[in-house]
C-alpha positions in Angstrom: 2.0 1.9 -60.4 1.1 -1.3 -57.9 -0.6 -0.1 -55.2 2.8 -1.4 -53.1 4.8 0.3 -55.1 3.0 3.8 -54.8 2.7 2.5 -50.8 6.3 2.5 -50.9 6.7 6.4 -52.5 4.5 7.4 -50.0 6.9 6.2 -46.8 9.1 8.7 -48.4 6.8 11.4 -48.3 5.7 12.6 -44.8 2.2 13.9 -44.5 -0.9 13.4 -42.6 -2.4 10.0 -43.1 -5.9 10.7 -44.3 -4.3 12.9 -47.2 -1.9 9.8 -47.8 -5.0 7.2 -48.1 -6.7 9.8 -50.0 -3.8 10.6 -52.1 -3.7 6.3 -52.6 -7.1 6.3 -53.6 -7.1 8.7 -56.6 -4.0 7.5 -58.0 -5.0 4.2 -58.2 -8.3 5.3 -59.5 -6.6 6.8 -62.0 -5.1 3.5 -63.0 -7.7 1.8 -63.5 -9.1 4.1 -65.6 -6.1 4.0 -67.5 -6.5 1.0 -68.0 -10.6 0.8 -69.4 -8.8 3.1 -72.1 -6.1 0.8 -73.1 -3.5 2.9 -72.0 -1.6 1.2 -69.9 0.6 -0.9 -72.3 2.1 -3.5 -68.8 5.5 -4.6 -70.5 7.8 -3.6 -68.4 8.2 -2.8 -64.5 7.8 1.2 -64.4 9.9 2.9 -61.2 11.3 6.2 -62.0 8.9 8.6 -64.0 5.8 7.0 -61.9 7.6 7.5 -58.8 8.0 11.3 -60.3 4.1 10.9 -61.2 3.3 9.6 -57.4 5.8 12.4 -56.1 4.3 14.8 -58.2 0.8 14.2 -57.2 1.5 14.4 -53.3 3.3 17.9 -53.4 -0.1 19.0 -55.6 -2.3 17.4 -52.4 -0.3 18.8 -49.8 -0.1 22.6 -51.2 -3.9 21.5 -51.8 -3.7 23.1 -55.4 -5.6 21.8 -59.1 -2.6 22.7 -60.8 1.2 23.0 -61.0 2.8 25.3 -58.4 5.6 27.5 -59.2 8.8 28.0 -56.6 11.8 29.0 -55.8 14.8 26.9 -55.4 17.4 28.3 -52.8 20.7 27.1 -51.1 21.4 24.9 -54.0 24.1 24.9 -56.6 21.7 23.6 -58.4 19.9 26.1 -59.4 22.9 27.8 -61.3 23.2 24.2 -63.7 19.9 24.8 -64.4 19.4 28.2 -64.8 22.8 28.0 -67.4 21.8 25.4 -69.9 21.4 26.8 -73.3 18.3 27.2 -74.8 19.2 24.3 -77.2 19.6 21.8 -74.7 16.7 23.1 -72.8 14.6 22.3 -76.3 16.1 19.8 -76.6 15.1 18.1 -73.2 11.2 19.6 -73.4 10.8 17.7 -77.3 12.1 14.6 -75.1 9.4 14.9 -72.6 6.7 15.9 -74.8 7.0 13.4 -77.8 7.7 10.2 -76.0 5.8 7.0 -76.5 6.4 6.2 -72.6 4.5 7.4 -69.8 6.5 7.1 -67.8 10.4 6.2 -67.2 11.3 2.1 -67.5 14.7 0.9 -66.0 16.2 -2.2 -67.3 16.7 -3.9 -63.7 16.4 -3.3 -59.9 19.4 -1.1 -58.9 20.6 -2.9 -55.8 21.0 -2.5 -51.9 24.5 -0.9 -52.4 23.7 1.2 -55.3 20.9 2.3 -53.0 22.7 3.2 -50.5 25.4 5.0 -53.4 22.3 6.3 -55.0 21.3 8.3 -51.8 25.0 9.3 -51.6 25.8 10.6 -54.6 22.5 12.9 -55.1 23.1 14.4 -51.8 26.7 15.2 -53.5 25.2 16.1 -56.5 22.9 18.9 -54.1 26.4 20.3 -52.9 27.5 21.0 -56.6 29.2 17.1 -57.6 28.6 17.2 -61.1 28.7 14.5 -63.6 31.5 14.8 -66.5 29.6 14.3 -69.6 25.6 14.0 -70.1 23.8 10.7 -70.4 24.5 8.8 -73.2 21.2 8.8 -75.4 20.4 6.2 -78.5 17.3 6.1 -81.2 16.4 2.6 -80.4 16.9 0.1 -77.9 18.7 -1.5 -80.9 21.3 0.8 -80.8 21.9 -0.2 -76.9 25.6 -1.0 -75.8 25.4 -3.6 -73.1 27.8 -2.3 -71.1 27.0 1.4 -71.2 24.8 3.3 -69.4 22.0 4.9 -71.7 18.5 6.0 -72.9 16.2 5.6 -75.1 14.6 9.1 -75.3 11.1 7.8 -77.6 10.2 5.7 -75.4 11.6 6.7 -71.7 13.7 3.5 -71.6 16.5 3.3 -69.1 19.3 1.1 -69.6 21.5 0.3 -66.6 24.3 -2.2 -67.2 24.3 -5.7 -65.9 27.4 -5.1 -63.4 27.2 -1.8 -60.0 26.7 1.8 -62.0 29.7 3.9 -61.4 29.4 7.3 -59.6 29.9 9.2 -62.7 27.1 6.8 -64.3 25.0 7.9 -61.2 25.8 11.4 -61.3 24.6 11.5 -64.7 20.9 9.8 -64.6 20.6 12.4 -61.5 21.4 15.0 -63.9 19.1 13.9 -66.4 16.4 13.8 -64.1 16.8 17.1 -62.8 17.3 18.8 -66.3 14.1 17.1 -67.5 12.1 18.6 -64.4 13.7 21.6 -65.0 12.5 22.2 -68.5 9.1 20.9 -67.8 8.5 23.2 -64.8 9.7 26.1 -66.7 8.0 26.4 -69.7 4.7 24.9 -67.1 5.7 28.8 -65.4 5.9 30.6 -68.8 2.7 29.1 -69.9 0.6 30.1 -66.5 2.7 33.5 -65.5 -0.3 33.7 -62.8 1.5 31.1 -61.2 4.1 33.4 -60.0 1.9 36.4 -59.9 0.4 34.7 -57.2 3.5 34.0 -55.5 4.2 37.7 -55.5 1.2 39.1 -54.3 1.7 36.3 -51.1 4.9 37.3 -50.9 4.1 41.2 -50.5 1.0 40.7 -48.3 3.6 38.9 -46.3 6.0 41.9 -46.0 3.5 44.0 -45.5 1.9 42.3 -42.4 5.2 42.2 -41.1 5.6 38.1 -41.6 8.8 36.5 -41.0 11.2 36.7 -44.3 11.9 33.7 -46.5 15.3 32.9 -45.1 14.0 32.8 -41.9 11.4 29.9 -42.7 13.9 27.8 -44.0 15.8 28.8 -40.4 12.5 27.7 -38.6 11.8 24.5 -40.6 15.2 23.4 -40.4 15.0 23.0 -36.8 11.9 21.4 -37.5 13.5 18.4 -39.7 15.6 18.3 -36.8 13.9 17.8 -33.8 10.4 16.3 -35.4 12.6 13.5 -37.9 16.5 13.8 -36.8 17.4 15.2 -39.9 19.9 17.4 -40.8 19.3 19.3 -43.9 22.9 19.2 -45.8 23.5 17.6 -48.7 18.9 18.0 -49.2 17.5 20.3 -51.9 15.9 23.4 -50.5 12.4 24.1 -52.0 10.1 27.1 -50.7 7.2 28.9 -51.8 3.8 30.8 -50.7 0.4 29.4 -49.8 -2.6 31.4 -49.0 -3.7 30.2 -45.7 -6.7 28.4 -46.6 -4.3 25.8 -48.0 -3.0 25.1 -44.5 -6.3 23.1 -44.4 -4.5 20.2 -45.8 -2.5 19.5 -43.2 -4.8 20.5 -40.4 -8.3 20.4 -42.0 -8.5 24.3 -41.1 -7.0 27.7 -42.4 -5.0 29.3 -40.5 -6.3 31.2 -37.7 -4.8 35.0 -38.4 -5.8 34.3 -42.2 -1.9 35.2 -43.1 -0.4 33.1 -46.4 2.1 30.3 -44.8 5.4 29.2 -46.5 5.7 25.8 -47.2 9.6 24.4 -47.0 10.9 21.2 -48.8 14.0 19.1 -48.0 14.6 16.5 -50.5 17.0 14.2 -51.7 15.7 12.8 -55.3 13.9 9.6 -55.7 14.6 9.1 -52.1 13.7 10.6 -49.4 11.1 14.2 -49.3 10.4 16.7 -46.3 7.8 19.1 -46.2 6.9 21.6 -43.5 4.1 24.0 -43.3 5.2 27.4 -41.4 3.0 30.3 -40.5 4.3 33.3 -41.8 3.6 35.3 -39.0 6.0 34.0 -35.9 7.4 31.1 -37.9 6.0 28.3 -36.1 4.9 24.9 -37.6 1.4 24.4 -38.4 0.2 21.2 -37.2 
């Protein structure tokens, strides 16, 4: 990803300037190493999956871990939809993700300004439970693409967008596909790394034993900070929460929480559009900053 594009992604995620600079440096270094290894094809303009990769790198840097962190998704009808996926669909998606030769999803064209606005609105609608009537069309190769039909080529992670305004249904299909793909990969990671969930349970028990606030209270506090800090309402945003040990607060403050207790991390997001994360003191619900 070009540095300019990565910076555009970073602008949508609200973190400390020092951390942003470190992430930019690390991702750009990775890009250079990839190019030297001859793995960067550079044939198309990368947009979707590279932004997802950057967002993942940001999330990992924010919580201060070296691997994928498990977290709970609550207050969201998406959770029910993801958990209702049959095993056959999950396995098919996993095969698409792991067997693909493409490093990132590439799109046939950029979205128009009007489409970008509609994408945000429809992502918020999706978060509230407005789902597509059908799943996105898949084809085996680009030669099989119908020029007037939204479709993807799983083998290369190529997403074809018709040369016209996308319909609401088409936007919802893309949003749904991305959510499901992220979900199955995350669930497989959790299954292969049970220690991640075990750590969450240990930290939650510690908070309860020490008389800390509940997850619901942490989210309520974070909603207030979202409003006071950024003037945003969480309505239509995806809400996630997980727990980290006190030393993880160094990612925001440069030092651990003084009382040594775990912290909650609450995030509000609109897929591929906006993301806000708040580290919350589990003792009193204060914002760590």
